[in-house]
Structure formats: C-alpha cells, structure tokens
C-alpha positions as CSV (number, residue, x, y, z in Angstrom):
1,M,57.6,49.5,196.3
2,K,57.1,53.0,197.8
3,P,54.0,53.6,199.9
4,R,52.6,56.2,197.5
5,H,52.9,53.6,194.6
6,I,51.1,51.0,196.7
7,R,48.3,53.5,197.4
8,R,48.0,54.4,193.7
9,V,47.8,50.7,192.7
10,A,45.3,49.9,195.4
11,A,43.1,52.9,194.5
12,L,43.2,51.9,190.8
13,I,42.3,48.2,191.5
14,S,39.6,49.3,193.9
15,L,38.1,51.5,191.3
16,A,38.3,48.8,188.6
17,S,36.9,46.2,191.0
18,G,34.0,48.4,191.9
19,A,33.2,49.0,188.3
20,T,33.4,45.3,187.3
21,T,31.4,44.3,190.3
22,L,28.6,46.7,189.3
23,V,28.7,45.4,185.8
24,S,28.5,41.8,187.1
25,A,25.5,42.8,189.3
26,A,23.7,44.0,186.2
27,T,24.5,40.8,184.2
28,Q,22.5,37.7,184.4
29,H,24.4,34.6,185.6
30,H,23.4,31.0,186.1
31,R,22.6,30.4,189.7
32,H,25.5,28.6,191.4
33,P,24.6,25.7,193.7
34,G,26.8,27.1,196.5
35,F,29.9,26.0,198.3
36,L,30.5,22.2,198.3
37,G,27.3,21.9,196.2
38,V,24.9,23.0,199.0
39,E,21.8,24.7,197.5
40,W,21.3,28.2,198.9
41,A,17.8,29.5,199.5
42,I,16.2,31.3,196.6
43,S,16.0,34.6,198.6
44,V,19.7,34.4,199.5
45,V,20.7,33.8,195.9
46,T,18.6,36.7,194.8
47,G,20.3,38.8,197.5
48,G,23.7,38.2,195.9
49,R,22.8,40.8,193.3
50,Y,22.3,43.4,196.0
51,M,25.5,42.4,197.8
52,L,27.3,43.2,194.5
53,V,25.7,46.5,194.1
54,I,26.6,47.7,197.6
55,S,30.1,46.3,197.3
56,G,30.7,47.8,193.9
57,V,29.7,51.3,194.9
58,T,31.5,51.1,198.2
59,L,34.8,50.1,196.4
60,V,34.4,53.0,194.0
61,V,33.9,55.4,196.9
62,L,36.8,54.0,198.9
63,S,39.2,54.3,196.1
64,R,39.9,58.0,196.9
65,G,40.5,57.2,200.5
66,L,43.0,54.5,199.5
67,L,44.8,57.0,197.2
68,Y,45.4,59.2,200.3
69,G,46.5,56.2,202.4
70,K,43.5,56.2,204.8
71,R,43.8,53.4,207.3
72,T,40.0,53.2,207.7
73,A,39.6,53.0,203.9
74,Q,42.0,50.1,203.8
75,R,40.1,48.1,206.4
76,L,36.7,48.9,204.8
77,A,38.0,48.0,201.3
78,L,39.4,44.7,202.6
79,L,36.1,43.8,204.2
80,T,34.1,45.0,201.2
81,S,36.3,42.9,198.9
82,L,35.4,39.8,200.9
83,V,31.7,40.6,200.8
84,A,31.9,41.2,197.0
85,A,33.6,37.8,196.6
86,A,30.8,36.2,198.5
87,G,28.3,38.0,196.3
88,H,30.0,36.7,193.2
89,H,29.8,33.2,194.6
90,L,26.1,33.6,195.1
91,R,25.4,35.1,191.7
92,G,27.8,33.1,189.6
93,F,31.5,33.3,188.9
94,D,32.9,36.3,187.0
95,L,36.6,35.5,186.6
96,S,37.7,39.0,185.8
97,A,35.9,40.5,188.8
98,L,37.1,37.8,191.1
99,G,40.7,38.3,189.8
100,L,40.6,42.0,190.5
101,L,39.1,41.4,194.0
102,A,41.9,38.9,194.8
103,S,44.5,41.4,193.6
104,L,43.0,44.1,195.8
105,I,43.0,41.8,198.8
106,L,46.6,40.9,198.2
107,V,47.7,44.6,197.8
108,L,45.8,45.7,200.8
109,G,47.1,42.9,202.9
110,L,50.7,42.9,202.0
111,G,50.9,46.7,201.7
112,R,48.9,47.6,204.8
113,Q,51.8,49.7,206.2
114,A,51.3,52.2,203.4
115,F,47.8,53.0,204.8
116,S,48.6,54.8,208.0
117,A,46.8,58.1,207.4
118,A,44.1,58.9,209.9
119,S,40.6,60.1,209.0
120,D,39.5,63.5,210.2
121,P,38.2,62.9,213.7
122,A,35.3,65.4,213.6
123,R,34.1,64.3,210.2
124,A,34.5,60.6,211.1
125,R,32.3,61.1,214.1
126,R,29.8,62.9,212.0
127,G,29.9,60.0,209.5
128,W,29.1,57.4,212.1
129,W,26.3,59.7,213.4
130,I,24.9,59.9,209.9
131,L,25.0,56.2,209.5
132,V,23.3,55.4,212.9
133,A,20.8,58.2,213.0
134,G,20.1,58.2,209.3
135,E,19.5,54.5,209.0
136,A,17.4,54.4,212.1
137,T,15.2,57.1,210.6
138,V,14.9,55.2,207.3
139,L,14.0,52.0,209.3
140,L,11.3,53.8,211.1
141,Y,10.1,55.4,207.9
142,G,10.0,51.9,206.3
143,V,8.1,50.2,209.2
144,I,5.4,52.9,209.4
145,G,5.0,53.1,205.6
146,L,4.8,49.3,205.1
147,Y,2.2,49.0,207.9
148,L,0.0,51.9,206.9
149,L,0.2,51.3,203.2
150,D,-0.8,47.7,203.3
151,N,-3.6,48.3,200.7
152,Q,-0.8,49.1,198.2
153,F,0.6,45.5,198.5
154,R,-0.8,42.2,197.5
155,E,-1.2,41.0,201.0
156,S,-2.0,42.8,204.2
157,T,1.1,43.5,206.3
158,T,1.4,42.9,210.1
159,I,3.8,44.9,212.3
160,V,6.2,41.9,212.3
161,D,6.2,41.8,208.5
162,S,6.8,45.5,208.4
163,V,9.8,45.4,210.7
164,T,11.3,42.3,209.0
165,D,10.9,43.7,205.5
166,S,12.1,47.2,206.5
167,V,15.3,45.6,207.8
168,R,15.8,43.7,204.6
169,L,15.1,46.9,202.5
170,L,17.6,48.7,204.7
171,F,20.3,46.4,203.4
172,L,19.0,46.6,199.9
173,L,17.7,43.0,200.0
174,P,14.4,42.0,198.4
175,A,11.4,42.0,200.7
176,S,10.5,38.6,201.9
177,T,6.7,38.9,202.3
178,V,5.7,42.3,200.9
179,A,5.0,42.5,197.2
180,P,3.8,45.8,195.7
181,A,0.4,45.7,194.0
182,T,0.4,49.3,192.8
183,R,2.8,51.8,191.3
184,H,2.7,53.7,194.6
185,G,3.7,50.6,196.6
186,A,6.6,49.9,194.3
187,F,7.7,53.5,194.6
188,F,7.6,53.4,198.4
189,I,9.8,50.2,198.5
190,D,12.3,51.9,196.1
191,S,12.3,55.0,198.2
192,V,13.4,53.1,201.3
193,R,16.2,51.4,199.4
194,T,17.4,54.7,197.8
195,A,17.3,56.6,201.1
196,S,19.2,53.8,202.9
197,F,21.8,53.6,200.1
198,A,22.3,57.4,200.0
199,I,22.8,57.7,203.7
200,A,25.3,54.8,203.8
201,M,27.4,56.5,201.1
202,A,27.2,59.9,202.8
203,G,28.3,58.4,206.0
204,L,31.1,56.4,204.4
205,V,32.5,59.5,202.6
206,S,32.7,61.3,206.0
207,I,34.3,58.4,207.8
208,V,37.2,58.2,205.4
209,A,37.5,62.0,204.9
210,T,40.8,63.8,204.7
211,V,42.0,65.5,207.9
212,V,41.2,69.2,207.9
213,A,43.8,71.5,209.5
214,R,42.1,73.1,212.5
215,E,44.8,73.4,215.0
216,R,45.4,76.8,216.5
217,P,49.1,77.9,216.9
218,A,50.4,77.1,220.4
219,H,51.2,80.0,222.6
220,G,54.7,81.3,221.9
221,D,54.9,79.8,218.4
222,R,54.6,83.2,216.7
223,L,57.3,84.7,218.9
224,A,59.5,81.6,218.2
225,T,58.9,82.0,214.5
226,E,59.8,85.8,214.6
227,V,63.1,84.9,216.4
228,L,64.0,82.3,213.7
229,L,63.1,84.7,210.9
230,D,65.2,87.5,212.4
231,G,68.2,85.2,212.6
232,W,67.9,83.1,209.4
233,A,65.4,84.6,206.9
234,T,67.2,85.4,203.6
235,N,64.4,86.3,201.1
236,A,61.3,88.5,200.8
237,L,58.9,85.6,201.5
238,A,59.8,85.6,205.2
239,Y,57.4,88.4,206.0
240,F,54.5,86.2,204.8
241,F,55.4,83.5,207.3
242,L,53.5,85.6,209.8
243,S,50.3,85.9,207.8
244,D,47.1,85.0,209.7
245,D,46.3,82.2,207.2
246,K,49.6,80.3,207.9
247,S,50.3,77.4,210.2
248,W,53.8,76.7,211.5
249,W,55.8,73.5,211.7
250,F,59.0,73.4,213.7
251,A,62.0,71.1,213.7
252,P,62.0,68.7,216.7
253,D,64.6,70.9,218.5
254,R,62.8,74.1,217.2
255,S,65.9,75.2,215.4
256,A,63.9,75.8,212.1
257,V,60.3,76.6,211.1
258,L,58.3,76.4,207.9
259,A,54.9,78.1,207.2
260,Y,52.2,76.2,205.4
261,K,48.5,76.2,204.5
262,V,46.2,73.3,203.8
263,V,43.6,73.6,201.1
264,G,41.5,70.5,200.7
265,S,43.9,67.6,200.9
266,T,47.0,69.6,199.8
267,A,49.5,71.2,202.2
268,I,51.5,74.0,200.5
269,A,54.6,75.3,202.3
270,L,55.7,78.8,201.5
271,G,59.3,78.7,200.4
272,E,61.7,76.5,202.4
273,P,62.1,76.3,206.2
274,A,64.0,79.1,207.9
275,G,66.6,78.1,210.5
276,T,69.8,76.2,210.9
277,P,70.9,73.9,208.1
278,E,70.3,70.8,210.2
279,G,67.1,72.1,211.5
280,R,65.7,72.9,208.1
281,L,66.3,69.4,206.9
282,A,64.8,67.9,210.1
283,A,61.7,70.2,209.8
284,T,61.2,69.1,206.2
285,R,61.4,65.4,207.0
286,T,59.1,65.5,210.0
287,F,56.7,67.8,208.1
288,L,56.5,65.2,205.3
289,E,55.8,62.4,207.8
290,F,53.1,64.6,209.4
291,C,51.4,65.3,206.1
292,D,51.6,61.6,205.1
293,S,49.9,60.6,208.4
294,N,47.0,63.0,207.5
295,G,46.8,61.9,203.9
296,W,47.9,65.3,202.5
297,T,49.7,65.9,199.3
298,V,52.7,68.2,199.9
299,G,54.2,71.0,197.9
300,F,56.8,73.7,198.5
301,H,56.2,76.9,196.6
302,Q,58.8,79.5,195.6
303,V,62.0,77.9,197.0
304,T,65.5,79.2,196.4
305,D,68.2,77.3,194.7
306,E,69.7,76.4,198.1
307,G,66.3,75.4,199.3
308,R,65.7,73.2,196.3
309,E,68.9,71.3,197.0
310,M,67.9,70.8,200.6
311,L,64.5,69.6,199.7
312,A,66.0,67.2,197.2
313,R,67.9,65.6,200.1
314,A,64.6,65.1,201.8
315,G,63.4,63.1,198.8
316,L,61.4,65.8,196.9
317,R,61.6,66.6,193.2
318,S,61.5,70.1,191.8
319,L,59.5,71.6,189.0
320,K,60.4,75.0,187.6
321,I,57.3,77.2,187.0
322,G,58.8,80.7,187.1
323,E,61.5,83.0,188.3
324,N,61.8,85.9,190.7
325,A,63.5,89.1,189.4
326,V,65.9,90.7,191.8
327,I,66.8,94.3,191.0
328,P,69.8,96.0,192.7
329,V,67.9,99.3,193.3
330,P,70.9,101.6,194.1
331,D,72.6,100.8,190.8
332,F,69.4,100.6,188.6
333,D,68.9,103.1,185.7
334,L,67.0,103.2,182.4
335,S,70.0,103.3,180.1
336,G,70.6,100.6,177.6
337,H,68.9,99.2,174.5
338,N,67.0,96.5,176.4
339,R,65.2,99.1,178.6
340,K,63.8,101.1,175.7
341,A,60.3,99.7,176.1
342,L,60.4,100.5,179.8
343,R,61.4,104.1,179.2
344,S,58.6,104.5,176.7
345,A,56.1,103.0,179.2
346,I,57.3,105.4,181.9
347,R,57.0,108.4,179.6
348,R,53.4,107.4,178.7
349,I,52.5,107.2,182.4
350,E,54.1,110.6,183.2
351,R,52.1,112.3,180.4
352,T,48.9,111.2,182.2
353,G,50.0,113.2,185.2
354,C,51.1,110.3,187.4
355,R,54.1,110.8,189.6
356,V,56.1,108.7,192.1
357,V,55.9,109.8,195.7
358,E,57.8,108.2,198.6
359,L,55.9,108.4,201.8
360,A,57.7,108.6,205.1
361,Q,57.1,105.7,207.5
362,P,54.9,105.2,209.4
363,I,52.1,106.4,207.1
364,D,49.6,108.5,209.0
365,E,45.9,107.5,209.3
366,T,44.6,110.1,207.0
367,T,46.9,109.1,204.1
368,M,46.0,105.4,204.7
369,L,42.3,106.1,204.5
370,A,42.9,108.0,201.2
371,L,44.9,105.1,199.8
372,C,42.2,102.7,200.9
373,D,39.6,104.7,199.0
374,V,41.7,104.5,195.8
375,S,42.2,100.8,196.3
376,D,38.5,100.1,197.0
377,A,37.5,102.1,193.9
378,W,39.9,100.1,191.7
379,L,38.7,96.8,193.1
380,A,35.1,97.8,192.5
381,S,35.7,98.9,188.9
382,G,35.4,95.2,187.8
383,G,37.9,92.5,186.7
384,H,40.4,93.3,189.4
385,R,41.6,91.6,192.6
386,E,43.9,92.5,195.5
387,R,47.6,92.2,194.8
C-alpha cells in the first residue's frame, strides 16, 4: 500500500475511533471488575469516563495530522489509542470501539514509515509552551480558587486538598475531596476542567501543525535561476519564476529549477521545471520528497504537454482544467467567418474613441504615473481586481 493510502486509512480510522470513543464515554456501562478480576477503586473506575473523553477528542484532532503524515501525530495517536483502550477496560467493553482502536494501532505500527513528515518547528515549540505555561496557569487558578472559595463547597478545603484536587481537575478527573455545595462552586470546577481541556487541544494542534515555508532564498539562487531560464525557458510563465512570492527548488546538480509557493499545506509549482531533461526530472522527484517530508500536498499548475509527460514519469497524474491560446501575431488578421464577433467588438470599442498605442520601451516615469492613475481608478470603481 502506498504511503498516502496508509495515511488516509489511518486518518479515517482515527476519526472514527475518536467518535466512537466519545459516544462510549457518554454511554452507561456496567462497571468491569478489572484485569484478572481485580476490583479497581471507585474513583479510578469513574475516571475511566474522563480518559475516554480526552482520548476521543485527541484522536479526532490528530486525524488531520495523520492525513498529512505527521510523525508526531502518529506517535501521539498510538499512545492515545492505548490510553483509550485502558479507558474502555475501566468503563466496560465496547467491541466496536475496541475493534477500531486495535485497527488503528495495527495501521500505525505496521505503516509507521508512511509518517515521516516533521511538524513545523516554530509552531511545535509554541505548542509545548502553550501546554506547559497554560496548564501551570490553570493549576494555579484551580489551587487559589478551591482554597479561597471553600464556602462554596460542602467541606472546608485545606491547601493540600486544593493542590490535590486541582491536579485531578487538570486531567479532567473527578475531584477526590471537594464537592460543590452551590451553583457557583460547580461552575468553578467546570471552569478549571474546560480551561485545561481547551489549552491541551490548542497546544496539541500547534505541536502537529504543518510546516510553514519560511526559508529565504540562499544568496545566488536568483542569479542561478535567471541563468537556467535564459538557457532553457520555453514559455511565457518563465518570467513569473522571478516573482517575489516564489521560492525555488533546484535539482541536486543545480541543472534545473522550479518555482513554487506554499499556501496552507499545499505547495503549488508554476509550470514545470526549467533546465536539462535529466535535471528537470531529478528536480521534480526531490521536490516531491521534500514536500512529503513537510506534509504538503503538491500540484503543478499550467504545465505544457512535454512537461505533463515528464511529470507523469515522476508518478504524478494530470487533470485538464483549461488551455492557453497561442496567437502567431505577425500572421494574425481579422478576416474569416469565425472572427466576425471579434471584428464587431473592435468596431464598438473604436466608436467610443479608444485606440491602440504602442509605447516605446522603456516607458518614462511620467507615462507610468499616468497609467497608474488609470489603473487605480479602475480598481477603486468596485468589483475589479488586478490582472
């Protein structure tokens, strides 16, 4: 099975496992006596429900990371599956949920090589910071609140009780000694759990986030790109390789280059690579490996027939969404039945006083400012965009 198929299967099973685990957490089960018939403490059995809630939501959140082949998501999903299985053991057996978890563990274990994409380093560090600093803040909030609001609970709380129950609430477990006596007390306990859960999910999303393209072009890359375009560019897209929003990817021997831009988790290359035939194929294959390691989906936009054949050799499929019209300008005229509508359109334009003027290059500054005024007025008139 191809890596992308393994990822899709794992993401689907993770999503289904998370959903069934959440349903199981909301369903009443007969309390199970425990492994080998050992009776678990009442508080631990009750805690199984919270283990299922945490595990279920985590599996749902991690499904997106699994879809993009995130290595961190694979490891966390494997750990969460084991925790969820333990939670099911405590709450009572749910065969469908346990079957999905077993399937997920099997896919993640046997297909671990399909999950090689790294998480974004900066966002992963921010995720861990959110987890550590955020949960520490919630813990402090819980300790202070439980201690100062002891009149809202059935029994007076000591500092030790406040710390112990705040830690339990941090992991969404039921409090061991603190029982709310008022609506305000119940609200405070729920607020600690909600804050802890929200921070954990926010940190988790950042930890498995897709890599964001931040690299600045190395010195000399632009010059190398210009040299390759001068020698090998064959279409009008080559000019846009040098746009400021593009990044460049070179073949290992720098005999070919492609221009791309990353939007979200998708890398779009403009046309096909420019360079030697061997270099173009090598640049494409190494670019695909690079994108796969970052968890990016890849697309090549506006390729030629020759480029389509080369990309097919690299394992890509083509989808036709349009065509480019190429007009031989020296031989073009308006004669012929098929150009009647074009002739009519041109006559209508001429009657309004419009005319075609060819400006000598380079265009002087005064003329450019006048053209900018016209363009700005057109854009500001509403419903228009730059073309």
